[in-house]
C-alpha atoms as a printed R data frame, in Angstrom:
   type eleno elety resid chain resno      x        y       z
1  ATOM     1    CA   MET     A     1 26.955 -124.715 -24.934
2  ATOM     2    CA   ALA     A     2 27.725 -124.763 -21.498
3  ATOM     3    CA   ASN     A     3 24.797 -123.464 -19.256
4  ATOM     4    CA   THR     A     4 26.914 -122.065 -16.504
5  ATOM     5    CA   LEU     A     5 30.443 -120.545 -15.744
6  ATOM     6    CA   GLU     A     6 30.730 -123.542 -13.796
7  ATOM     7    CA   GLU     A     7 30.480 -125.799 -16.538
8  ATOM     8    CA   ILE     A     8 32.779 -123.716 -18.634
9  ATOM     9    CA   ALA     A     9 35.454 -124.637 -15.748
10 ATOM    10    CA   GLU     A    10 34.849 -127.953 -15.157
11 ATOM    11    CA   MET     A    11 35.219 -128.059 -19.427
12 ATOM    12    CA   ILE     A    12 38.588 -126.873 -18.658
13 ATOM    13    CA   GLU     A    13 39.819 -129.153 -15.512
14 ATOM    14    CA   LYS     A    14 38.514 -132.102 -18.068
15 ATOM    15    CA   THR     A    15 40.631 -130.822 -21.138
16 ATOM    16    CA   LYS     A    16 43.317 -133.088 -22.207
17 ATOM    17    CA   PHE     A    17 46.109 -131.912 -24.963
18 ATOM    18    CA   ARG     A    18 47.239 -134.117 -27.560
19 ATOM    19    CA   ARG     A    19 51.119 -134.419 -26.563
20 ATOM    20    CA   LYS     A    20 54.076 -134.394 -29.472
21 ATOM    21    CA   LEU     A    21 56.450 -137.389 -29.669
22 ATOM    22    CA   LEU     A    22 59.153 -135.309 -28.498
23 ATOM    23    CA   GLY     A    23 57.431 -133.833 -25.610
24 ATOM    24    CA   GLY     A    24 55.239 -130.652 -25.190
25 ATOM    25    CA   VAL     A    25 51.329 -130.253 -26.443
26 ATOM    26    CA   ASP     A    26 50.768 -129.973 -30.573
27 ATOM    27    CA   GLU     A    27 50.594 -126.219 -30.959
28 ATOM    28    CA   ALA     A    28 47.088 -126.509 -33.220
29 ATOM    29    CA   ASP     A    29 45.567 -128.956 -30.768
30 ATOM    30    CA   ALA     A    30 46.002 -126.394 -27.996
31 ATOM    31    CA   TRP     A    31 44.748 -123.680 -30.620
32 ATOM    32    CA   ARG     A    32 41.395 -125.651 -31.225
33 ATOM    33    CA   VAL     A    33 40.942 -125.917 -27.462
34 ATOM    34    CA   MET     A    34 41.351 -122.379 -26.798
35 ATOM    35    CA   HIS     A    35 39.246 -121.262 -29.365
36 ATOM    36    CA   ARG     A    36 36.234 -123.896 -28.401
37 ATOM    37    CA   LEU     A    37 37.085 -122.024 -24.660
38 ATOM    38    CA   VAL     A    38 36.551 -118.479 -26.170
39 ATOM    39    CA   GLN     A    39 33.468 -119.735 -28.251
40 ATOM    40    CA   GLU     A    40 31.735 -120.781 -24.944
41 ATOM    41    CA   TYR     A    41 32.551 -117.663 -22.732
42 ATOM    42    CA   THR     A    42 31.032 -115.559 -25.646
43 ATOM    43    CA   ASP     A    43 28.129 -118.064 -26.013
44 ATOM    44    CA   ARG     A    44 27.675 -117.308 -22.641
45 ATOM    45    CA   ILE     A    45 27.707 -113.752 -22.411
46 ATOM    46    CA   ASP     A    46 25.795 -113.668 -25.123
47 ATOM    47    CA   ALA     A    47 22.882 -115.349 -23.746
48 ATOM    48    CA   ASP     A    48 23.060 -113.518 -20.237
49 ATOM    49    CA   ARG     A    49 23.255 -110.419 -22.000
50 ATOM    50    CA   LYS     A    50 20.193 -111.260 -23.890
51 ATOM    51    CA   THR     A    51 18.387 -112.498 -20.552
52 ATOM    52    CA   MET     A    52 19.428 -109.146 -19.066
53 ATOM    53    CA   LEU     A    53 18.269 -106.917 -21.875
54 ATOM    54    CA   ARG     A    54 14.892 -109.278 -21.778
55 ATOM    55    CA   GLU     A    55 14.291 -108.134 -18.122
56 ATOM    56    CA   MET     A    56 15.401 -104.811 -18.163
57 ATOM    57    CA   ARG     A    57 12.726 -104.164 -21.048
58 ATOM    58    CA   ALA     A    58  9.921 -106.184 -18.556
59 ATOM    59    CA   ASP     A    59 11.220 -104.053 -15.788
60 ATOM    60    CA   LYS     A    60 11.050 -100.672 -17.356
61 ATOM    61    CA   ALA     A    61  7.150 -101.836 -18.488
62 ATOM    62    CA   ARG     A    62  6.181 -102.524 -14.940
63 ATOM    63    CA   ILE     A    63  7.817  -99.084 -13.793
64 ATOM    64    CA   ALA     A    64  6.007  -97.463 -15.922
65 ATOM    65    CA   ALA     A    65  2.886  -99.296 -15.543
66 ATOM    66    CA   LEU     A    66  2.982  -98.118 -11.905
67 ATOM    67    CA   GLU     A    67  3.952  -94.751 -12.553
68 ATOM    68    CA   ALA     A    68  0.630  -94.427 -14.916
69 ATOM    69    CA   GLN     A    69 -1.201  -95.802 -12.106
70 ATOM    70    CA   LEU     A    70  0.159  -93.414  -9.485
71 ATOM    71    CA   ALA     A    71 -0.349  -90.938 -11.974
72 ATOM    72    CA   ALA     A    72 -3.731  -91.701 -12.142
73 ATOM    73    CA   GLN     A    73 -4.694  -91.801  -8.294
74 ATOM    74    CA   PRO     A    74 -6.189  -88.713  -6.631
75 ATOM    75    CA   PRO     A    75 -3.729  -86.733  -4.514
76 ATOM    76    CA   PRO     A    76 -3.844  -87.552  -0.837
77 ATOM    77    CA   GLU     A    77 -5.684  -85.608   1.590
78 ATOM    78    CA   GLU     A    78 -3.838  -83.287   3.561
79 ATOM    79    CA   PRO     A    79 -4.664  -84.179   7.511
80 ATOM    80    CA   PRO     A    80 -6.096  -81.488   9.435
81 ATOM    81    CA   HIS     A    81 -3.735  -79.043  11.316
82 ATOM    82    CA   GLY     A    82 -4.966  -78.649  14.844
């Protein structure tokens, strides 16, 4: 699996299609290459989604911990009016 979109772009640039004897590209080969690229993008998106969800859960836990700390603190004293 490609680790970055740049790696996928590099794969695309390096992709060669089989040629037919009378010109053009082999359709089955073109479909195979397209399927592989779609799978690379899908895998990358799934991996990024899992990372974002994990980070979001961690952020929510940190927020909850900070809110609990804040709630446990005594209220600030009012400054004297003078």
